[in-house]
C-alpha positions in Angstrom: -1.8 33.6 7.4 -3.0 34.5 10.9 -1.9 32.3 13.7 -5.4 31.2 14.4 -5.9 30.0 10.8 -2.5 28.2 10.9 -3.6 26.5 14.1 -6.9 25.4 12.6 -5.2 24.1 9.5 -2.6 22.3 11.6 -5.3 20.8 13.8 -7.3 19.5 10.9 -4.2 18.1 9.3 -3.3 16.2 12.5 -6.8 14.9 12.8 -6.7 13.7 9.1 -3.3 12.1 9.7 -4.6 10.3 12.8 -7.6 9.0 10.8 -5.5 7.7 8.0 -3.0 6.1 10.4 -5.9 4.2 12.1 -7.2 3.1 8.8 -3.7 1.9 7.8 -3.4 -0.1 11.0 -6.7 -1.9 10.2 -5.5 -2.6 6.7 -2.1 -3.9 7.8 -3.7 -6.1 10.4 -6.1 -7.5 7.7 -3.1 -8.2 5.4 -1.2 -9.9 8.2 -4.2 -12.2 8.8 -4.4 -13.0 5.1 -0.7 -13.8 5.0 -1.2 -16.3 7.8 -4.1 -18.0 6.0 -3.4 -21.5 4.6 -4.9 -20.2 1.3 -2.2 -17.7 0.8 0.5 -18.6 -1.6 3.6 -16.4 -1.5 5.1 -14.8 -4.5 6.5 -11.7 -6.0 3.3 -10.6 -7.7 -0.4 -10.6 -6.8 -1.7 -12.8 -9.6 -5.1 -11.2 -9.9 -3.9 -7.6 -10.2 -0.3 -7.6 -11.4 -0.4 -9.8 -14.5 0.7 -7.0 -16.8 3.6 -6.0 -14.5 4.7 -9.7 -14.3 4.6 -10.0 -18.1 6.6 -6.8 -18.5 9.3 -8.1 -16.2 9.4 -11.5 -17.9 9.8 -9.7 -21.3 12.5 -7.4 -19.9 14.4 -10.4 -18.4 14.2 -12.3 -21.7 15.5 -9.2 -23.6 18.3 -8.6 -21.2 19.3 -12.3 -21.1 19.8 -12.6 -24.8 
């Protein structure tokens, strides 16, 4: 690869990385606000989206406990 192409690829990669990091910051800040909400109930699983994972681990625990 020519140096100019490498520099263009690197520049685009850094721009994309910066964009994603800024998006991540916004998401993390929103999560933090949600965690501070009185409506938030802490737990190991997100009840609306991790029911299957919770069930799997319950079954695994039962199996390993017997």
